[in-house]
mmCIF file of the C-alpha atoms, coordinates in Angstrom:
data_MODEL
# 
_entry.id   MODEL 
# 
loop_
_atom_site.group_PDB 
_atom_site.id 
_atom_site.type_symbol 
_atom_site.label_atom_id 
_atom_site.label_alt_id 
_atom_site.label_comp_id 
_atom_site.label_asym_id 
_atom_site.label_entity_id 
_atom_site.label_seq_id 
_atom_site.pdbx_PDB_ins_code 
_atom_site.Cartn_x 
_atom_site.Cartn_y 
_atom_site.Cartn_z 
_atom_site.occupancy 
_atom_site.B_iso_or_equiv 
_atom_site.pdbx_formal_charge 
_atom_site.auth_seq_id 
_atom_site.auth_comp_id 
_atom_site.auth_asym_id 
_atom_site.auth_atom_id 
_atom_site.pdbx_PDB_model_num 
ATOM 1   C CA . MET A 1 1   ? 0.000   0.000  0.000   1.00 0.00 ? 1   MET A CA 1 
ATOM 2   C CA . GLY A 1 2   ? 1.527   3.327  -1.076  1.00 0.00 ? 2   GLY A CA 1 
ATOM 3   C CA . ARG A 1 3   ? 2.138   6.165  1.333   1.00 0.00 ? 3   ARG A CA 1 
ATOM 4   C CA . THR A 1 4   ? -0.088  9.237  1.178   1.00 0.00 ? 4   THR A CA 1 
ATOM 5   C CA . ALA A 1 5   ? 1.719   12.167 -0.411  1.00 0.00 ? 5   ALA A CA 1 
ATOM 6   C CA . THR A 1 6   ? 2.583   14.921 2.027   1.00 0.00 ? 6   THR A CA 1 
ATOM 7   C CA . ILE A 1 7   ? 0.959   18.262 1.277   1.00 0.00 ? 7   ILE A CA 1 
ATOM 8   C CA . THR A 1 8   ? 3.627   20.914 1.789   1.00 0.00 ? 8   THR A CA 1 
ATOM 9   C CA . ASP A 1 9   ? 3.007   24.386 3.169   1.00 0.00 ? 9   ASP A CA 1 
ATOM 10  C CA . GLU A 1 10  ? 4.530   25.751 -0.043  1.00 0.00 ? 10  GLU A CA 1 
ATOM 11  C CA . ARG A 1 11  ? 1.805   24.068 -2.099  1.00 0.00 ? 11  ARG A CA 1 
ATOM 12  C CA . LEU A 1 12  ? -0.920  25.478 0.133   1.00 0.00 ? 12  LEU A CA 1 
ATOM 13  C CA . LEU A 1 13  ? 0.610   28.961 0.058   1.00 0.00 ? 13  LEU A CA 1 
ATOM 14  C CA . GLU A 1 14  ? 0.969   28.883 -3.726  1.00 0.00 ? 14  GLU A CA 1 
ATOM 15  C CA . ALA A 1 15  ? -2.735  28.051 -4.073  1.00 0.00 ? 15  ALA A CA 1 
ATOM 16  C CA . ALA A 1 16  ? -3.700  30.712 -1.525  1.00 0.00 ? 16  ALA A CA 1 
ATOM 17  C CA . ARG A 1 17  ? -1.583  33.385 -3.217  1.00 0.00 ? 17  ARG A CA 1 
ATOM 18  C CA . ALA A 1 18  ? -3.188  32.626 -6.609  1.00 0.00 ? 18  ALA A CA 1 
ATOM 19  C CA . GLU A 1 19  ? -6.688  32.947 -5.134  1.00 0.00 ? 19  GLU A CA 1 
ATOM 20  C CA . PHE A 1 20  ? -5.874  36.092 -3.142  1.00 0.00 ? 20  PHE A CA 1 
ATOM 21  C CA . LEU A 1 21  ? -4.331  37.762 -6.203  1.00 0.00 ? 21  LEU A CA 1 
ATOM 22  C CA . ALA A 1 22  ? -7.430  36.880 -8.230  1.00 0.00 ? 22  ALA A CA 1 
ATOM 23  C CA . HIS A 1 23  ? -10.096 37.744 -5.648  1.00 0.00 ? 23  HIS A CA 1 
ATOM 24  C CA . GLY A 1 24  ? -8.435  39.732 -2.861  1.00 0.00 ? 24  GLY A CA 1 
ATOM 25  C CA . ILE A 1 25  ? -9.286  39.037 0.757   1.00 0.00 ? 25  ILE A CA 1 
ATOM 26  C CA . ARG A 1 26  ? -12.717 37.849 -0.452  1.00 0.00 ? 26  ARG A CA 1 
ATOM 27  C CA . ALA A 1 27  ? -11.125 34.627 -1.714  1.00 0.00 ? 27  ALA A CA 1 
ATOM 28  C CA . THR A 1 28  ? -12.771 31.744 0.133   1.00 0.00 ? 28  THR A CA 1 
ATOM 29  C CA . SER A 1 29  ? -11.042 29.026 2.089   1.00 0.00 ? 29  SER A CA 1 
ATOM 30  C CA . ARG A 1 30  ? -13.063 26.502 0.080   1.00 0.00 ? 30  ARG A CA 1 
ATOM 31  C CA . ALA A 1 31  ? -11.705 27.834 -3.227  1.00 0.00 ? 31  ALA A CA 1 
ATOM 32  C CA . ILE A 1 32  ? -8.143  27.864 -1.887  1.00 0.00 ? 32  ILE A CA 1 
ATOM 33  C CA . ALA A 1 33  ? -8.486  24.322 -0.577  1.00 0.00 ? 33  ALA A CA 1 
ATOM 34  C CA . GLN A 1 34  ? -9.962  23.149 -3.880  1.00 0.00 ? 34  GLN A CA 1 
ATOM 35  C CA . ARG A 1 35  ? -7.081  24.686 -5.827  1.00 0.00 ? 35  ARG A CA 1 
ATOM 36  C CA . ALA A 1 36  ? -4.571  22.993 -3.500  1.00 0.00 ? 36  ALA A CA 1 
ATOM 37  C CA . GLY A 1 37  ? -6.423  19.672 -3.566  1.00 0.00 ? 37  GLY A CA 1 
ATOM 38  C CA . VAL A 1 38  ? -7.023  19.541 0.188   1.00 0.00 ? 38  VAL A CA 1 
ATOM 39  C CA . SER A 1 39  ? -9.898  20.006 2.599   1.00 0.00 ? 39  SER A CA 1 
ATOM 40  C CA . PRO A 1 40  ? -10.623 23.466 4.067   1.00 0.00 ? 40  PRO A CA 1 
ATOM 41  C CA . GLY A 1 41  ? -9.931  21.969 7.490   1.00 0.00 ? 41  GLY A CA 1 
ATOM 42  C CA . MET A 1 42  ? -6.290  21.401 6.561   1.00 0.00 ? 42  MET A CA 1 
ATOM 43  C CA . LEU A 1 43  ? -5.824  25.105 5.873   1.00 0.00 ? 43  LEU A CA 1 
ATOM 44  C CA . PHE A 1 44  ? -7.031  25.997 9.364   1.00 0.00 ? 44  PHE A CA 1 
ATOM 45  C CA . LEU A 1 45  ? -5.002  23.170 10.891  1.00 0.00 ? 45  LEU A CA 1 
ATOM 46  C CA . ARG A 1 46  ? -1.819  24.561 9.305   1.00 0.00 ? 46  ARG A CA 1 
ATOM 47  C CA . PHE A 1 47  ? -2.446  28.316 9.540   1.00 0.00 ? 47  PHE A CA 1 
ATOM 48  C CA . GLY A 1 48  ? -5.164  28.850 12.138  1.00 0.00 ? 48  GLY A CA 1 
ATOM 49  C CA . SER A 1 49  ? -7.186  31.537 10.322  1.00 0.00 ? 49  SER A CA 1 
ATOM 50  C CA . LYS A 1 50  ? -7.761  33.028 6.900   1.00 0.00 ? 50  LYS A CA 1 
ATOM 51  C CA . GLU A 1 51  ? -5.997  36.223 8.020   1.00 0.00 ? 51  GLU A CA 1 
ATOM 52  C CA . ALA A 1 52  ? -2.878  34.245 8.994   1.00 0.00 ? 52  ALA A CA 1 
ATOM 53  C CA . LEU A 1 53  ? -3.034  32.354 5.695   1.00 0.00 ? 53  LEU A CA 1 
ATOM 54  C CA . PHE A 1 54  ? -3.313  35.662 3.816   1.00 0.00 ? 54  PHE A CA 1 
ATOM 55  C CA . ALA A 1 55  ? -0.284  37.073 5.639   1.00 0.00 ? 55  ALA A CA 1 
ATOM 56  C CA . ALA A 1 56  ? 1.784   33.960 4.914   1.00 0.00 ? 56  ALA A CA 1 
ATOM 57  C CA . ALA A 1 57  ? 0.653   33.601 1.280   1.00 0.00 ? 57  ALA A CA 1 
ATOM 58  C CA . MET A 1 58  ? 1.328   37.233 0.472   1.00 0.00 ? 58  MET A CA 1 
ATOM 59  C CA . ASN A 1 59  ? 4.666   37.002 2.282   1.00 0.00 ? 59  ASN A CA 1 
ATOM 60  C CA . MET A 1 60  ? 3.705   39.853 4.609   1.00 0.00 ? 60  MET A CA 1 
ATOM 61  C CA . ARG A 1 61  ? 6.139   38.799 7.329   1.00 0.00 ? 61  ARG A CA 1 
ATOM 62  C CA . ASN A 1 62  ? 9.187   38.884 5.045   1.00 0.00 ? 62  ASN A CA 1 
ATOM 63  C CA . GLU A 1 63  ? 8.143   41.275 2.323   1.00 0.00 ? 63  GLU A CA 1 
ATOM 64  C CA . THR A 1 64  ? 11.151  43.519 2.141   1.00 0.00 ? 64  THR A CA 1 
ATOM 65  C CA . LEU A 1 65  ? 12.669  45.322 -0.792  1.00 0.00 ? 65  LEU A CA 1 
ATOM 66  C CA . ASP A 1 66  ? 16.265  44.383 -0.318  1.00 0.00 ? 66  ASP A CA 1 
ATOM 67  C CA . LEU A 1 67  ? 18.802  44.370 -3.121  1.00 0.00 ? 67  LEU A CA 1 
ATOM 68  C CA . PRO A 1 68  ? 20.259  41.142 -4.568  1.00 0.00 ? 68  PRO A CA 1 
ATOM 69  C CA . LEU A 1 69  ? 23.601  42.857 -5.096  1.00 0.00 ? 69  LEU A CA 1 
ATOM 70  C CA . ASP A 1 70  ? 26.392  44.351 -3.021  1.00 0.00 ? 70  ASP A CA 1 
ATOM 71  C CA . LEU A 1 71  ? 25.834  47.985 -3.888  1.00 0.00 ? 71  LEU A CA 1 
ATOM 72  C CA . LEU A 1 72  ? 28.612  49.342 -1.681  1.00 0.00 ? 72  LEU A CA 1 
ATOM 73  C CA . ALA A 1 73  ? 31.114  47.112 -3.495  1.00 0.00 ? 73  ALA A CA 1 
ATOM 74  C CA . ARG A 1 74  ? 30.444  49.246 -6.573  1.00 0.00 ? 74  ARG A CA 1 
ATOM 75  C CA . VAL A 1 75  ? 31.507  52.502 -4.931  1.00 0.00 ? 75  VAL A CA 1 
ATOM 76  C CA . GLY A 1 76  ? 34.195  54.162 -7.057  1.00 0.00 ? 76  GLY A CA 1 
ATOM 77  C CA . LYS A 1 77  ? 33.833  51.586 -9.844  1.00 0.00 ? 77  LYS A CA 1 
ATOM 78  C CA . GLY A 1 78  ? 32.234  51.888 -13.242 1.00 0.00 ? 78  GLY A CA 1 
ATOM 79  C CA . SER A 1 79  ? 29.605  54.489 -14.052 1.00 0.00 ? 79  SER A CA 1 
ATOM 80  C CA . VAL A 1 80  ? 27.369  55.813 -11.283 1.00 0.00 ? 80  VAL A CA 1 
ATOM 81  C CA . ARG A 1 81  ? 24.589  56.235 -13.824 1.00 0.00 ? 81  ARG A CA 1 
ATOM 82  C CA . ASP A 1 82  ? 24.869  52.613 -14.979 1.00 0.00 ? 82  ASP A CA 1 
ATOM 83  C CA . THR A 1 83  ? 24.837  51.419 -11.368 1.00 0.00 ? 83  THR A CA 1 
ATOM 84  C CA . LEU A 1 84  ? 21.684  53.399 -10.610 1.00 0.00 ? 84  LEU A CA 1 
ATOM 85  C CA . VAL A 1 85  ? 19.977  51.978 -13.714 1.00 0.00 ? 85  VAL A CA 1 
ATOM 86  C CA . ASP A 1 86  ? 20.918  48.458 -12.600 1.00 0.00 ? 86  ASP A CA 1 
ATOM 87  C CA . VAL A 1 87  ? 19.611  49.146 -9.095  1.00 0.00 ? 87  VAL A CA 1 
ATOM 88  C CA . GLY A 1 88  ? 16.398  50.637 -10.484 1.00 0.00 ? 88  GLY A CA 1 
ATOM 89  C CA . GLU A 1 89  ? 15.690  47.628 -12.696 1.00 0.00 ? 89  GLU A CA 1 
ATOM 90  C CA . ARG A 1 90  ? 16.260  45.202 -9.834  1.00 0.00 ? 90  ARG A CA 1 
ATOM 91  C CA . LEU A 1 91  ? 14.013  47.179 -7.509  1.00 0.00 ? 91  LEU A CA 1 
ATOM 92  C CA . LEU A 1 92  ? 11.264  47.269 -10.122 1.00 0.00 ? 92  LEU A CA 1 
ATOM 93  C CA . ASP A 1 93  ? 11.437  43.484 -10.459 1.00 0.00 ? 93  ASP A CA 1 
ATOM 94  C CA . LYS A 1 94  ? 10.961  43.134 -6.705  1.00 0.00 ? 94  LYS A CA 1 
ATOM 95  C CA . LEU A 1 95  ? 8.210   45.747 -6.580  1.00 0.00 ? 95  LEU A CA 1 
ATOM 96  C CA . PHE A 1 96  ? 6.180   43.886 -9.190  1.00 0.00 ? 96  PHE A CA 1 
ATOM 97  C CA . PHE A 1 97  ? 6.261   40.848 -6.902  1.00 0.00 ? 97  PHE A CA 1 
ATOM 98  C CA . THR A 1 98  ? 5.673   42.557 -3.558  1.00 0.00 ? 98  THR A CA 1 
ATOM 99  C CA . LEU A 1 99  ? 3.198   45.308 -4.472  1.00 0.00 ? 99  LEU A CA 1 
ATOM 100 C CA . PRO A 1 100 ? 0.073   43.153 -4.981  1.00 0.00 ? 100 PRO A CA 1 
ATOM 101 C CA . GLY A 1 101 ? 0.362   41.726 -1.472  1.00 0.00 ? 101 GLY A CA 1 
ATOM 102 C CA . GLN A 1 102 ? 1.181   45.106 0.031   1.00 0.00 ? 102 GLN A CA 1 
ATOM 103 C CA . LEU A 1 103 ? -1.771  46.789 -1.653  1.00 0.00 ? 103 LEU A CA 1 
ATOM 104 C CA . MET A 1 104 ? -4.135  44.095 -0.423  1.00 0.00 ? 104 MET A CA 1 
ATOM 105 C CA . ALA A 1 105 ? -2.738  44.381 3.086   1.00 0.00 ? 105 ALA A CA 1 
ATOM 106 C CA . TRP A 1 106 ? -3.299  48.147 3.077   1.00 0.00 ? 106 TRP A CA 1 
ATOM 107 C CA . ALA A 1 107 ? -6.869  47.581 1.879   1.00 0.00 ? 107 ALA A CA 1 
ATOM 108 C CA . ASN A 1 108 ? -7.398  44.944 4.582   1.00 0.00 ? 108 ASN A CA 1 
ATOM 109 C CA . PRO A 1 109 ? -5.329  46.132 7.583   1.00 0.00 ? 109 PRO A CA 1 
ATOM 110 C CA . ASP A 1 110 ? -6.625  43.400 9.894   1.00 0.00 ? 110 ASP A CA 1 
ATOM 111 C CA . SER A 1 111 ? -4.834  40.835 7.722   1.00 0.00 ? 111 SER A CA 1 
ATOM 112 C CA . ASP A 1 112 ? -1.407  42.422 8.308   1.00 0.00 ? 112 ASP A CA 1 
ATOM 113 C CA . PRO A 1 113 ? 0.333   40.720 11.263  1.00 0.00 ? 113 PRO A CA 1 
ATOM 114 C CA . ASP A 1 114 ? 2.015   44.035 12.127  1.00 0.00 ? 114 ASP A CA 1 
ATOM 115 C CA . SER A 1 115 ? -1.222  46.035 12.253  1.00 0.00 ? 115 SER A CA 1 
ATOM 116 C CA . ALA A 1 116 ? -1.787  45.366 15.960  1.00 0.00 ? 116 ALA A CA 1 
ATOM 117 C CA . GLN A 1 117 ? 1.353   47.338 16.756  1.00 0.00 ? 117 GLN A CA 1 
ATOM 118 C CA . GLY A 1 118 ? -0.259  50.570 15.580  1.00 0.00 ? 118 GLY A CA 1 
ATOM 119 C CA . ASP A 1 119 ? 0.794   53.211 13.068  1.00 0.00 ? 119 ASP A CA 1 
ATOM 120 C CA . ARG A 1 120 ? 4.471   53.758 12.349  1.00 0.00 ? 120 ARG A CA 1 
ATOM 121 C CA . GLN A 1 121 ? 6.440   56.671 11.046  1.00 0.00 ? 121 GLN A CA 1 
ATOM 122 C CA . ALA A 1 122 ? 7.505   56.629 7.387   1.00 0.00 ? 122 ALA A CA 1 
ATOM 123 C CA . GLU A 1 123 ? 11.132  56.112 8.361   1.00 0.00 ? 123 GLU A CA 1 
ATOM 124 C CA . ASP A 1 124 ? 10.273  52.949 10.308  1.00 0.00 ? 124 ASP A CA 1 
ATOM 125 C CA . PHE A 1 125 ? 8.223   51.686 7.349   1.00 0.00 ? 125 PHE A CA 1 
ATOM 126 C CA . HIS A 1 126 ? 11.235  52.045 5.074   1.00 0.00 ? 126 HIS A CA 1 
ATOM 127 C CA . GLN A 1 127 ? 13.500  50.310 7.583   1.00 0.00 ? 127 GLN A CA 1 
ATOM 128 C CA . ARG A 1 128 ? 11.173  47.308 7.752   1.00 0.00 ? 128 ARG A CA 1 
ATOM 129 C CA . ARG A 1 129 ? 9.933   47.089 4.168   1.00 0.00 ? 129 ARG A CA 1 
ATOM 130 C CA . PHE A 1 130 ? 12.442  49.021 2.062   1.00 0.00 ? 130 PHE A CA 1 
ATOM 131 C CA . PRO A 1 131 ? 15.986  48.428 3.381   1.00 0.00 ? 131 PRO A CA 1 
ATOM 132 C CA . ALA A 1 132 ? 17.259  49.107 -0.142  1.00 0.00 ? 132 ALA A CA 1 
ATOM 133 C CA . LEU A 1 133 ? 16.530  52.796 0.448   1.00 0.00 ? 133 LEU A CA 1 
ATOM 134 C CA . GLN A 1 134 ? 19.282  53.049 3.076   1.00 0.00 ? 134 GLN A CA 1 
ATOM 135 C CA . LEU A 1 135 ? 21.699  51.186 0.783   1.00 0.00 ? 135 LEU A CA 1 
ATOM 136 C CA . VAL A 1 136 ? 21.056  53.726 -1.969  1.00 0.00 ? 136 VAL A CA 1 
ATOM 137 C CA . VAL A 1 137 ? 21.587  56.548 0.542   1.00 0.00 ? 137 VAL A CA 1 
ATOM 138 C CA . ASP A 1 138 ? 24.897  55.026 1.673   1.00 0.00 ? 138 ASP A CA 1 
ATOM 139 C CA . TYR A 1 139 ? 26.002  54.446 -1.918  1.00 0.00 ? 139 TYR A CA 1 
ATOM 140 C CA . LEU A 1 140 ? 25.262  58.025 -2.971  1.00 0.00 ? 140 LEU A CA 1 
ATOM 141 C CA . ARG A 1 141 ? 26.980  59.415 0.114   1.00 0.00 ? 141 ARG A CA 1 
ATOM 142 C CA . ALA A 1 142 ? 30.101  57.320 -0.587  1.00 0.00 ? 142 ALA A CA 1 
ATOM 143 C CA . GLU A 1 143 ? 30.235  58.379 -4.238  1.00 0.00 ? 143 GLU A CA 1 
ATOM 144 C CA . ALA A 1 144 ? 29.848  62.036 -3.187  1.00 0.00 ? 144 ALA A CA 1 
ATOM 145 C CA . ARG A 1 145 ? 32.834  61.680 -0.847  1.00 0.00 ? 145 ARG A CA 1 
ATOM 146 C CA . LEU A 1 146 ? 34.896  60.504 -3.829  1.00 0.00 ? 146 LEU A CA 1 
ATOM 147 C CA . GLY A 1 147 ? 33.773  63.531 -5.839  1.00 0.00 ? 147 GLY A CA 1 
ATOM 148 C CA . ARG A 1 148 ? 32.072  61.371 -8.480  1.00 0.00 ? 148 ARG A CA 1 
ATOM 149 C CA . ILE A 1 149 ? 28.725  63.071 -7.835  1.00 0.00 ? 149 ILE A CA 1 
ATOM 150 C CA . LYS A 1 150 ? 27.630  66.243 -6.076  1.00 0.00 ? 150 LYS A CA 1 
ATOM 151 C CA . LEU A 1 151 ? 25.017  65.710 -3.422  1.00 0.00 ? 151 LEU A CA 1 
ATOM 152 C CA . ALA A 1 152 ? 23.271  67.970 -0.960  1.00 0.00 ? 152 ALA A CA 1 
ATOM 153 C CA . ASP A 1 153 ? 20.998  65.423 0.716   1.00 0.00 ? 153 ASP A CA 1 
ATOM 154 C CA . PRO A 1 154 ? 21.379  61.735 -0.221  1.00 0.00 ? 154 PRO A CA 1 
ATOM 155 C CA . PHE A 1 155 ? 18.147  60.789 1.549   1.00 0.00 ? 155 PHE A CA 1 
ATOM 156 C CA . VAL A 1 156 ? 16.077  63.181 -0.592  1.00 0.00 ? 156 VAL A CA 1 
ATOM 157 C CA . VAL A 1 157 ? 17.647  61.853 -3.802  1.00 0.00 ? 157 VAL A CA 1 
ATOM 158 C CA . ALA A 1 158 ? 17.151  58.232 -2.698  1.00 0.00 ? 158 ALA A CA 1 
ATOM 159 C CA . GLN A 1 159 ? 13.530  59.020 -1.781  1.00 0.00 ? 159 GLN A CA 1 
ATOM 160 C CA . ALA A 1 160 ? 12.909  60.602 -5.194  1.00 0.00 ? 160 ALA A CA 1 
ATOM 161 C CA . PHE A 1 161 ? 14.541  57.594 -6.888  1.00 0.00 ? 161 PHE A CA 1 
ATOM 162 C CA . SER A 1 162 ? 12.714  54.888 -4.926  1.00 0.00 ? 162 SER A CA 1 
ATOM 163 C CA . GLY A 1 163 ? 9.425   56.808 -4.816  1.00 0.00 ? 163 GLY A CA 1 
ATOM 164 C CA . SER A 1 164 ? 9.388   57.207 -8.598  1.00 0.00 ? 164 SER A CA 1 
ATOM 165 C CA . LEU A 1 165 ? 10.074  53.483 -9.019  1.00 0.00 ? 165 LEU A CA 1 
ATOM 166 C CA . TRP A 1 166 ? 7.278   52.622 -6.589  1.00 0.00 ? 166 TRP A CA 1 
ATOM 167 C CA . PHE A 1 167 ? 4.749   54.860 -8.339  1.00 0.00 ? 167 PHE A CA 1 
ATOM 168 C CA . PHE A 1 168 ? 5.703   53.517 -11.772 1.00 0.00 ? 168 PHE A CA 1 
ATOM 169 C CA . ALA A 1 169 ? 5.375   49.915 -10.551 1.00 0.00 ? 169 ALA A CA 1 
ATOM 170 C CA . TYR A 1 170 ? 2.038   50.759 -8.920  1.00 0.00 ? 170 TYR A CA 1 
ATOM 171 C CA . GLY A 1 171 ? 0.680   52.115 -12.203 1.00 0.00 ? 171 GLY A CA 1 
ATOM 172 C CA . GLN A 1 172 ? 1.898   49.085 -14.133 1.00 0.00 ? 172 GLN A CA 1 
ATOM 173 C CA . VAL A 1 173 ? 0.456   46.629 -11.607 1.00 0.00 ? 173 VAL A CA 1 
ATOM 174 C CA . MET A 1 174 ? -2.915  48.388 -11.540 1.00 0.00 ? 174 MET A CA 1 
ATOM 175 C CA . ALA A 1 175 ? -3.015  48.480 -15.352 1.00 0.00 ? 175 ALA A CA 1 
ATOM 176 C CA . GLY A 1 176 ? -2.032  44.808 -15.578 1.00 0.00 ? 176 GLY A CA 1 
ATOM 177 C CA . LYS A 1 177 ? 0.910   45.614 -17.873 1.00 0.00 ? 177 LYS A CA 1 
ATOM 178 C CA . ARG A 1 178 ? 3.786   44.170 -15.884 1.00 0.00 ? 178 ARG A CA 1 
ATOM 179 C CA . ARG A 1 179 ? 3.721   40.870 -17.798 1.00 0.00 ? 179 ARG A CA 1 
ATOM 180 C CA . ALA A 1 180 ? 3.306   42.333 -21.273 1.00 0.00 ? 180 ALA A CA 1 
ATOM 181 C CA . PRO A 1 181 ? 5.931   41.152 -23.834 1.00 0.00 ? 181 PRO A CA 1 
ATOM 182 C CA . GLN A 1 182 ? 7.281   44.688 -24.223 1.00 0.00 ? 182 GLN A CA 1 
ATOM 183 C CA . ALA A 1 183 ? 7.339   45.285 -20.452 1.00 0.00 ? 183 ALA A CA 1 
ATOM 184 C CA . ALA A 1 184 ? 11.048  44.619 -19.893 1.00 0.00 ? 184 ALA A CA 1 
ATOM 185 C CA . SER A 1 185 ? 12.176  47.184 -22.481 1.00 0.00 ? 185 SER A CA 1 
ATOM 186 C CA . SER A 1 186 ? 9.672   49.802 -21.307 1.00 0.00 ? 186 SER A CA 1 
ATOM 187 C CA . HIS A 1 187 ? 10.750  49.272 -17.699 1.00 0.00 ? 187 HIS A CA 1 
ATOM 188 C CA . ARG A 1 188 ? 14.409  49.794 -18.590 1.00 0.00 ? 188 ARG A CA 1 
ATOM 189 C CA . ALA A 1 189 ? 13.527  52.879 -20.622 1.00 0.00 ? 189 ALA A CA 1 
ATOM 190 C CA . PHE A 1 190 ? 11.688  54.340 -17.629 1.00 0.00 ? 190 PHE A CA 1 
ATOM 191 C CA . VAL A 1 191 ? 14.596  53.660 -15.262 1.00 0.00 ? 191 VAL A CA 1 
ATOM 192 C CA . GLN A 1 192 ? 17.105  55.183 -17.692 1.00 0.00 ? 192 GLN A CA 1 
ATOM 193 C CA . CYS A 1 193 ? 14.941  58.286 -18.090 1.00 0.00 ? 193 CYS A CA 1 
ATOM 194 C CA . LEU A 1 194 ? 14.563  58.558 -14.310 1.00 0.00 ? 194 LEU A CA 1 
ATOM 195 C CA . VAL A 1 195 ? 18.316  58.331 -13.752 1.00 0.00 ? 195 VAL A CA 1 
ATOM 196 C CA . ASP A 1 196 ? 18.970  60.846 -16.544 1.00 0.00 ? 196 ASP A CA 1 
ATOM 197 C CA . THR A 1 197 ? 16.507  63.238 -14.886 1.00 0.00 ? 197 THR A CA 1 
ATOM 198 C CA . LEU A 1 198 ? 18.145  62.893 -11.484 1.00 0.00 ? 198 LEU A CA 1 
ATOM 199 C CA . TRP A 1 199 ? 21.606  63.138 -12.998 1.00 0.00 ? 199 TRP A CA 1 
ATOM 200 C CA . GLY A 1 200 ? 21.103  66.842 -13.672 1.00 0.00 ? 200 GLY A CA 1 
ATOM 201 C CA . GLY A 1 201 ? 21.430  67.434 -9.935  1.00 0.00 ? 201 GLY A CA 1 
ATOM 202 C CA . LEU A 1 202 ? 24.060  64.756 -9.325  1.00 0.00 ? 202 LEU A CA 1 
ATOM 203 C CA . GLN A 1 203 ? 26.741  65.341 -11.906 1.00 0.00 ? 203 GLN A CA 1 
ATOM 204 C CA . PRO A 1 204 ? 29.874  66.917 -10.412 1.00 0.00 ? 204 PRO A CA 1 
# 
């Protein structure tokens, strides 16, 4: 007699994420269970509540916009403009993944496991969810020390850079264009234009 296949948490979370992305917090436990090929009772056995399942499926506990590169290792090397374009493209890729879950969490604050801790200041939000912002600040500050850029306030420039990327990604996600065949080239064109715009105030 064969052994019953083990249903992994990853399989359950993949099914839940697909349903939540399609239907928001209104997605039913029954539909999620059906997609995963399990009973609704198993979802509650593993996660306890639909809110906890939502938080886990949308990766709300670990949803941070970190950078998959050592940005400070690039200080003094290559072109600052090229580095910023590279950083911008990587951040956009991550934003397209994290934004849907973040937007749903904002629309349904009771589903965010951090909501019970009350409102936070914008700086704390960036520290928890956007650690890449501080890396960009540190990178710009280091390049300014070397005289490769001029910089009055690295935090303002980093905010303008990351904020523009966020708003662009938001518009693309809401318009459903992030998976279009031409998306990659249009994303790079936007990042290059953004860096060129900022460069007017950065060039030494």
